[in-house]
N, C-alpha and C positions, 0 to 999 in steps of 0.2 A: 582432388576434386572437392568442390564446395557442397556443403549440405543444403538442403532446401531452405532452411532458415538463414543461412549465410547468403544465399543467392538473393532471397528476398530483402534482406538487410542491404546488400550491395546495390540492388535496383533503387531502393528508397533513398540511400544515400546519393548515388550518382545522379539521380533525377534532378537534383538541385544545382547541378553544374551547368553553366552557361554552355551554349553549343560549341563555341570555339574551344574551350577547355576540355570538353567531353571528347570532341573529335580528335584533340591533341593527345589526350590520355589513351585513346583507342590506337592511335598510331604507335605509342610507346608500348602499350601492352601486347600488341600483335606484331612488334617490329615492322609495321608498315606492310606486312604481308597479306592483310585482309583489306579489301576495299568495301566501304560501307556507304550506304545512302540515307542520310539523315539520322536522328537521334535514336530511333528505335533499334536500328541495326548496330549502331555504335555501342549502345548498352548491352545488347546481347553479345556482341563480340568480346566486350571487356570481360563480362561475367563468365563467358564460355572459356576463354583463355586465361582465366586467373586461377592459379593452382592452389594457392593459399591466401585466405583473406588479409592476413597480416602483411603480406607483400604488396598487396594493393594499397592498403590504408598508409603505409610508410612512404608512398611516393609524394613527391614534392607537390605535384598537381592536386592531391588531395590535402588542402590546407587545414590549419587548426580551426578556422572559422567554419569550414564545412562539417567537421566532425562535432563541433560545440552545438551548431544548429540541428544536425541530425538527432543528437542525444536530447536536445530540448523539444523537438517534435515528437520523440519517443517518451517524453514525460521522465526523462532522466536528468536530475538537476546536478550539475557540477559548477565549480567556480569558474568565472571567465579567465582567471589566471592559470588555470590548469595548463601543464605543459602538453605538447602534442603527443608524446609517447604514453602518457597517462590517460589521455582521451582515447587512444587507440586501445589500450588495455580495457577501458571501460566499455567500448564498442563491442570488442571481441567477447567480453564477458556476457553482455546482452544477447549475443548471438549464440553463445554456448559453444564457442569455438574450442578445438582442442589446444591450441597454443594461444595463451594469453599474455605471456610474459615478454613484453617488448621493452627494451632498454632505449635511453636517449641516443646513445652512439649508433644503435641499429638505424633509426630515423635519419640521422645526419648522413650515414653512409649511402643511403639510397640516392642521394644527389646526382652522383655520376650516371647511375642507371637510369634515373628519370629523364636525363637529357638524351637518352637513345644514342649513347656513344658506341656505336658498333664499329669495330676495326678488326681486320683480319690478323692484325699482329697482337698476338696475345699480351706481349709485354706493354705495347702501347695502350691496349684496352684496359689494362688493369691499373693504369696510373689515374689518379684522381686529377680533374682538370683544375687549372688555376682559376683565380677569381676573374680574371679577364676572359678567360676561355668560357667559363661558366655563362656570363652575360651574354657573349657572342652566340653560344649555341642555343641559349634560351630564346633570344630575340629572333634567330633564324628559324627556330622550330615554331614559334608563334606566328611568323610571317607565313611559313609553309602551310599552316592550319587556317589562317585568316583568309588568305587570298581566294582559295577556292570556294570557301564559305560565302564570302562577301559577294562574289560575282554570280554564284548560284541564286542569291536572293535578289540581286539587282537585275539580271537577265529575266527573272521571272515576271518583272514588270512589263515585258514585251509578251502580249498574248499569243503571239505566233512562235514564241520560244518553244523548242521541242527538246532541249537538253535536260540534263539532271536538275531537278528542282530542290530548293532548299526546304527544311523543315519548318520554316517560319517566314513571315512577310517582311519585306523591305519597309523601314519606315524611320521615323524620328527617334524611336527608342535606341537606335544603335548610335546616335551622336549625343555629345554634350550640348546643352542648351545654348552655349556661346561659340559653338564650333564654327569654323571658317571653311569656305570653298573657294577655289580659283579654278575656272574653266577656261581652257584655251582651244580654239579650232585653228589648225595650221595647214597650209599648203606650201609645198616646195620648201619646207623648213623655215617658212615665215609666219608669224602670227597673224591671222586675218580677222580674228574676233576673240574678245577676252571678256569674261564676266567674273565678278566677285560677289558672293553671297555670305550672310552670316545667319546664325540660328538654325537649330535642328529640324524644325518644321520646314522652313524655307529650303534648306540644302537637300533634305530627303525628297522633298517634292520636285526640285529642280532635276536631280538625278533620274528620278523615276520617270519624269515627263520626258527627258532627253531619250531615255531608252524606249518608252511606249510610243511616243508620237513619231519617232523616226524609225520604228521597228529594228532597232539596233541590238546586236549581241556582241559583248566584249568577251572574247575567247583569250584567257590568260595563258601565257607561256609558264607552266608550272615546273620547268626544269631548273637547274641551278642558275642558269643565265638569265632567268626571268622573273626571279623572286629574291629579294634581299630584306633581312631584318637587322637593324642597328638599334642598340639601346643606350641610354645615358644613365649616369649615376642617380638621377632623380625619379627614375621609373618610367620615362617616356619611351616608347618604342617607335621607331620610324620604319615604315613598311614601304618598300618600292616594288611595283609590279609593272608588267608590260605584256602586250599581246596583240591580237588582230581585231579590227572592227568589221563585223558583218551585218548585212541586211539580206534576209532570206538566203539565196544561194550565191550571193555576190560578196566578195571581199573588198571593202571600201577603203581600207587603209590599216594603220597601226595606232596604238596608243601606248602612254605611260602614266601611271598614277602613283602618287605619294600619299601615304596616310600618316598621321600622328596619333598613336594610340596611347591611352592612359587608363588606369583603372578608376572607377567611379565609386567612392566610399558610400555614396547615398543609393547605390544600386547593387547591393550585395557584392561590392568590389569588382563587378564585371567590367571587361575591357570595353570601352567606347571610342569613337573617333573624335579627336580633338581638332583636327584640320585635315584637309585633303586637297590635293591639286591634280586635275585631270587634264592631260594634253592629248587631243585627237589630231592625227596627221592623216590627211586624205592622199590618195595616190597609190600607184602600184609600188610594190617592194619585192626585191628578189630574194631576200632571205628572211629567216625567222627572226622576228623582233627580239632584241635582248637589251639589257640595260646599259650595255657599252656600245650600242650602235651609234656611229659618229654622225650619221645623217639624220638624227632625230633630235629635237630640242632636249638639252640637257636639265634635269631637275637637281637642285642642290639639295644635299642632306648632310 
């Protein structure tokens, strides 16, 4: 159990995390057994289900810059070159935690746990993932956190939307300034209308207007068949999503969307959208949309 001082410290530290990373961390800490609605519930779940503060701080999602900035806000000055395990020790000391001795090897060993590699086979679960597996799992985990978060925000642009709301408003802040949007409207597998836009303000306004003026709701298929994340060595993560398009009680068709995500070093290293391509397909469909549906225009990635 965390002490009151440790709980307050955890809240103060975690409050600086972007929504995507906070929700992803909540999934990891709770093994996705707890459904949360927004930042407030995610923060509470993380603190509630954290048994020891050093276990939380060692996770990969709690990066070195998070710890450094927290200490700076607490008026505790350390060198920017300080290793992560030393920063953890400093934070634990400021909280008066019982365990303050954290070694560098302990931090590195948290990598597999942070990827939420849950496997019923004890031998398989105990094996550390390869470098390739690590990138694959991290990208997929990010995709599974990003997709529900993004569409909660976007759908909230529809004033008639009655589903789960996001904790923040959809806007240009979620895109790079030079981001790109390709929008396709399709019927019977053929493109009937195509638009290209650039710039964070233009793109966010176009997507918000599409949802609000047409009273649309994009309901993502959040199963393994509906979300995919792929990373490259340069740090770009491509996210693919698909689902159904609704207006009030009517299902109008299906959609697929591709996102290119990258960290923005000028915005606390938060993930932002570099490019996105949205394809809306009208008409009746007899099966749940998936990324492998052959009757839907394919997106390259």
